[in-house]
C-alpha positions in Angstrom: 12.4 -286.4 10.9 11.1 -283.3 12.8 8.2 -281.6 11.1 10.2 -278.3 10.8 13.2 -279.9 9.2 14.0 -279.1 5.6 13.0 -281.7 3.1 14.7 -282.1 -0.3 11.4 -283.0 -2.0 10.0 -279.7 -0.9 13.0 -277.5 -2.0 12.3 -274.1 -3.4 14.4 -275.3 -6.3 17.5 -274.2 -8.2 18.1 -271.0 -10.2 18.3 -273.2 -13.4 15.9 -276.1 -13.7 17.4 -279.5 -13.8 15.9 -283.0 -13.9 15.8 -285.0 -10.7 18.7 -287.4 -10.0 17.6 -291.0 -9.9 19.9 -292.0 -7.0 20.3 -288.9 -4.9 18.0 -286.3 -3.3 18.5 -282.6 -4.0 20.6 -281.9 -0.9 22.9 -284.8 -1.6 23.5 -283.5 -5.1 24.4 -280.1 -3.6 26.9 -281.8 -1.2 28.5 -283.8 -4.0 28.9 -280.7 -6.2 30.6 -278.8 -3.4 33.0 -281.7 -2.7 34.0 -281.9 -6.4 34.4 -278.1 -6.8 37.7 -276.4 -7.3 37.0 -274.0 -4.4 36.6 -276.9 -2.0 39.9 -278.4 -2.9 41.7 -275.1 -2.4 40.6 -275.1 1.2 43.3 -277.6 2.1 45.9 -274.8 1.5 44.0 -272.0 3.1 44.8 -271.0 6.7 42.8 -270.9 9.9 45.0 -269.0 12.4 48.5 -270.2 11.3 49.6 -269.7 7.8 49.9 -272.8 5.7 53.7 -272.8 5.5 54.0 -272.7 9.3 53.3 -276.4 10.0 51.7 -279.5 8.6 49.4 -280.3 11.6 47.7 -277.0 12.0 44.0 -276.7 10.9 43.2 -275.5 7.5 39.9 -274.3 6.1 39.3 -277.8 4.8 39.9 -279.7 8.1 37.8 -277.0 9.8 34.9 -277.5 7.4 35.1 -281.3 8.0 35.0 -280.8 11.7 32.0 -278.4 11.5 30.2 -281.0 9.3 30.9 -283.8 11.9 29.6 -281.7 14.8 26.6 -280.4 12.9 25.6 -283.9 11.7 25.8 -285.3 15.3 23.5 -282.6 16.6 21.2 -282.9 13.6 20.7 -286.6 14.1 19.7 -286.1 17.7 17.2 -283.5 16.8 15.7 -285.1 13.7 17.0 -282.4 11.3 18.1 -283.0 7.7 21.7 -284.4 8.0 22.3 -284.0 4.2 21.6 -280.3 4.2 23.5 -279.7 7.4 26.6 -281.5 5.9 26.2 -279.5 2.7 26.1 -276.1 4.4 29.0 -277.0 6.7 31.2 -278.0 3.8 30.4 -274.9 1.8 30.4 -272.2 4.5 34.1 -271.2 4.0 34.4 -271.5 0.2 34.7 -267.8 -0.2 37.5 -267.3 2.4 40.6 -265.5 1.1 44.2 -266.7 1.6 45.6 -265.8 5.0 42.2 -266.1 6.9 40.7 -263.0 8.3 43.8 -260.9 7.6 43.4 -261.5 3.9 39.7 -260.8 4.1 40.3 -257.5 5.9 43.0 -256.4 3.4 40.8 -257.3 0.4 37.9 -255.4 1.9 40.1 -252.4 2.4 41.5 -252.2 -1.1 38.1 -252.9 -2.7 36.5 -250.0 -0.8 39.4 -247.7 -1.8 38.9 -248.8 -5.5 35.2 -248.1 -5.3 33.5 -247.0 -2.0 30.1 -248.0 -3.4 31.1 -251.5 -4.3 30.2 -253.1 -1.0 33.7 -254.2 -0.1 34.5 -257.9 0.6 32.9 -260.4 3.0 33.7 -264.1 2.9 30.1 -265.3 3.4 28.9 -263.3 0.4 31.9 -264.5 -1.5 31.0 -268.1 -0.7 27.6 -267.5 -2.3 29.3 -265.8 -5.2 31.6 -268.9 -5.7 28.7 -271.3 -5.9 26.4 -269.0 -7.9 28.9 -267.5 -10.4 32.6 -268.3 -10.1 32.7 -272.1 -10.4 32.8 -273.2 -14.0 31.8 -276.8 -14.2 28.7 -276.9 -16.3 28.0 -276.1 -20.0 24.6 -274.4 -19.4 25.2 -272.1 -16.5 27.8 -270.5 -14.2 28.3 -271.7 -10.7 27.1 -275.0 -9.1 23.3 -274.3 -9.3 22.6 -275.3 -5.8 19.2 -275.4 -4.1 17.7 -272.4 -2.5 18.0 -274.0 1.0 21.8 -274.6 0.7 22.3 -271.0 -0.6 20.3 -269.7 2.3 22.6 -271.5 4.7 25.8 -270.3 3.0 24.7 -266.6 3.3 25.3 -266.4 7.1 25.8 -262.7 7.3 24.8 -259.8 5.0 24.6 -256.0 5.4 21.3 -254.4 4.6 22.8 -252.5 1.7 24.1 -255.7 0.2 20.9 -257.5 0.9 19.0 -254.8 -1.0 21.3 -255.2 -3.9 21.0 -259.0 -3.9 17.2 -258.8 -3.5 16.9 -256.4 -6.4 18.7 -258.9 -8.6 16.9 -262.0 -7.2 13.6 -261.0 -5.5 13.0 -264.5 -4.1 16.6 -265.1 -3.2 18.1 -265.9 0.2 19.1 -262.3 1.0 15.5 -261.2 1.7 15.6 -262.4 5.3 18.1 -259.8 6.2 15.6 -257.1 5.2 12.5 -258.5 6.9 14.0 -260.1 10.0 13.3 -263.7 9.2 15.5 -266.6 10.4 17.2 -269.2 8.2 16.3 -272.9 8.4 17.0 -275.0 11.5 19.9 -276.7 9.5 21.5 -273.3 8.8 21.1 -272.1 12.4 22.8 -275.4 13.5 25.7 -274.9 11.2 26.4 -271.5 12.6 26.7 -272.9 16.1 28.7 -275.9 15.0 31.2 -273.5 13.3 31.6 -271.7 16.7 32.1 -274.9 18.6 34.6 -276.2 16.1 36.8 -273.2 15.9 37.0 -272.5 19.6 38.1 -276.1 20.2 40.7 -276.4 17.4 42.1 -272.9 18.0 42.9 -274.0 21.6 44.6 -277.2 20.2 46.6 -275.3 17.5 47.5 -272.5 20.0 49.0 -275.0 22.4 50.7 -276.9 19.6 52.3 -273.7 18.3 53.7 -272.8 21.8 51.8 -269.5 21.9 49.3 -270.7 24.5 50.0 -272.8 27.7 47.7 -275.0 29.7 48.3 -272.6 32.6 46.9 -269.7 30.7 43.9 -271.6 29.5 43.1 -272.7 33.0 42.3 -269.1 33.8 39.3 -269.4 31.4 36.4 -270.9 33.4 35.0 -273.0 30.6 38.4 -274.7 29.9 39.3 -275.0 33.6 36.0 -276.8 34.3 36.7 -279.6 31.9 40.4 -279.6 32.6 39.7 -280.2 36.3 37.2 -283.0 35.6 39.8 -284.7 33.4 42.4 -284.4 36.1 40.1 -285.7 38.7 39.3 -288.8 36.7 42.8 -289.3 35.4 45.3 -287.9 38.1 48.4 -289.0 36.2 47.3 -287.6 32.9 49.5 -284.7 31.5 50.7 -283.0 28.4 49.0 -283.5 25.1 46.7 -286.3 26.3 45.4 -284.1 29.0 44.8 -281.3 26.5 42.9 -283.7 24.2 40.9 -285.1 27.0 39.9 -281.6 28.1 39.0 -280.5 24.6 37.0 -283.7 24.0 34.9 -283.1 27.1 34.4 -279.5 26.2 33.2 -280.4 22.7 30.9 -283.2 24.0 29.4 -280.9 26.6 28.6 -278.2 24.0 27.1 -280.7 21.6 24.8 -282.2 24.2 24.0 -278.7 25.5 22.9 -277.4 22.0 20.9 -280.6 21.5 19.1 -280.3 24.8 18.5 -276.5 24.6 17.3 -276.7 21.0 15.0 -279.7 21.7 13.4 -277.6 24.6 12.9 -274.6 22.2 11.3 -276.9 19.6 8.9 -278.2 22.2 8.1 -274.7 23.4 7.6 -273.1 20.0 6.3 -276.1 18.1 7.2 -275.0 14.6 5.3 -277.2 12.1 7.3 -276.4 9.0 10.5 -274.7 7.8 8.5 -271.5 7.1 7.4 -271.5 10.8 11.0 -271.6 11.7 11.8 -268.7 9.5 9.0 -266.6 11.1 10.1 -267.5 14.6 12.9 -266.2 16.9 16.2 -268.2 16.7 15.6 -271.7 17.8 19.0 -273.5 17.6 20.8 -272.3 20.7 23.0 -273.0 23.7 21.5 -273.3 27.1 21.8 -270.2 29.3 24.8 -271.4 31.3 26.8 -272.6 28.3 26.0 -269.4 26.5 27.5 -267.4 29.3 30.7 -269.4 29.3 31.4 -268.9 25.6 32.3 -265.1 25.4 35.1 -265.3 28.0 36.7 -268.1 26.0 36.4 -266.1 22.7 37.9 -263.0 24.4 40.8 -265.1 25.7 41.5 -266.5 22.2 41.2 -263.1 20.6 43.6 -261.4 23.2 46.1 -264.2 23.7 46.2 -266.0 20.3 44.8 -264.0 17.4 46.6 -260.8 18.7 49.7 -262.6 19.8 52.8 -260.7 18.5 54.0 -263.7 16.4 50.5 -264.0 14.8 50.4 -260.2 14.3 53.7 -260.3 12.5 52.5 -262.9 10.1 49.1 -261.3 9.5 50.8 -257.9 8.9 52.8 -259.5 6.1 49.7 -261.3 4.8 47.8 -258.0 4.5 50.7 -256.5 2.6 50.7 -259.4 0.2 47.0 -259.0 -0.6 47.2 -255.3 -0.9 50.1 -255.4 -3.3 48.7 -258.2 -5.4 45.5 -256.2 -5.8 47.4 -253.1 -6.9 49.6 -255.1 -9.3 46.7 -256.9 -11.0 44.7 -253.7 -11.3 47.6 -251.9 -12.8 48.4 -254.7 -15.2 45.5 -257.1 -15.8 47.6 -259.2 -18.2 49.3 -260.6 -15.1 46.2 -262.4 -14.0 46.8 -266.0 -14.4 50.5 -265.4 -15.0 51.5 -267.7 -12.2 49.6 -270.6 -13.8 48.0 -272.1 -10.7 44.8 -270.1 -10.0 41.8 -269.9 -12.3 40.9 -266.8 -14.2 37.2 -266.8 -15.1 36.9 -267.3 -18.8 35.1 -264.8 -21.0 35.0 -262.0 -18.4 36.7 -258.6 -18.3 39.8 -258.8 -16.2 40.4 -255.3 -15.1 37.8 -254.4 -12.6 38.4 -254.4 -8.8 35.8 -257.0 -8.2 37.2 -259.4 -10.7 40.7 -258.9 -9.3 39.3 -259.6 -5.8 37.6 -262.8 -7.1 41.0 -264.0 -8.4 42.9 -263.2 -5.2 40.1 -264.6 -3.0 40.5 -267.9 -4.8 44.2 -268.2 -4.1 45.7 -270.5 -1.6 48.2 -269.2 1.0 51.2 -270.6 -0.8 50.1 -269.5 -4.3 49.5 -265.9 -3.1 53.0 -265.9 -1.6 54.6 -267.2 -4.8 52.6 -264.7 -6.9 53.6 -261.8 -4.7 57.2 -262.8 -5.1 56.9 -263.2 -8.9 55.3 -259.7 -9.3 57.3 -257.7 -6.8 60.6 -259.6 -6.6 60.3 -259.6 -2.8 59.9 -262.5 -0.4 57.9 -261.6 2.7 57.7 -265.2 4.1 60.6 -267.5 4.7 
């Protein structure tokens, strides 16, 4: 293992002290707690780009998390990083996502800020930390899953300075401090961030073509895709259709994985961090090579313009935002309706009338439960 990799025996610990497990290290325990959590199970019915009811083969937050974990573990193994921690962060990174993907997040952020402009709004990375720190109810002695500091650091991928100051005031030695003093997270957390990007670019291409909203001809206008498409055609001239798409995506994934491994190995040799704290004091280390880094933004722009903003996707996300906004208003007006649908958890022993608690409840919903709840409360069906 690399000297700068995170080591479970050197963890900064948990918020609530617990005896060591006789069979598992601390990061393995974190992974297992995440896999058995309610929030993790719900990811199977939370959308990526296409809403859950639109088809059985499109990616969900759960399949995406598994793909991120696979990519991240492959790279971690080549670099000598801690595979258990990488897998744990990957599986947990989307636990706080709302139903309906980013459309749901944007709508929930909007209504929360209208409720209280000083509340900080809604952001799914912070909500993921909130899920594992507070909202899961699986233990007699504490709220949350009581994960290690290193896992929590990796989960908190983004954080505004205002939010970081608030978190730091509540937990002076917590994972939010790095956003105030410019430190980096662990190598494992940095790796999960890039693995997330690699995974969603690849599977959004696949889902976009499967849906009929993207064509191979459109994609071939993107240099990164065209490069691997041409290589696949050159080696397999008769290949066409879905097999050609898969071969292209497979080559693109492999090239990015090898590129991150090579570029990061070079950065580790140059900077020679001797501990995780050296990593935190350094500039970002896990990276793409310069050429691959230049190829990524045009692909992201293409997906944003041609897929995420496609009129058919826009129509669905407009309805999704309406569902979230109207659910928030209905629950805030009548808190007794929380839990009325019977399928989502209402945190026990807490007040049920504040905007933040209503947001926690909505954020925990799956796509299909949110649709059913909206119909129950409004009498209107926005989705067929």
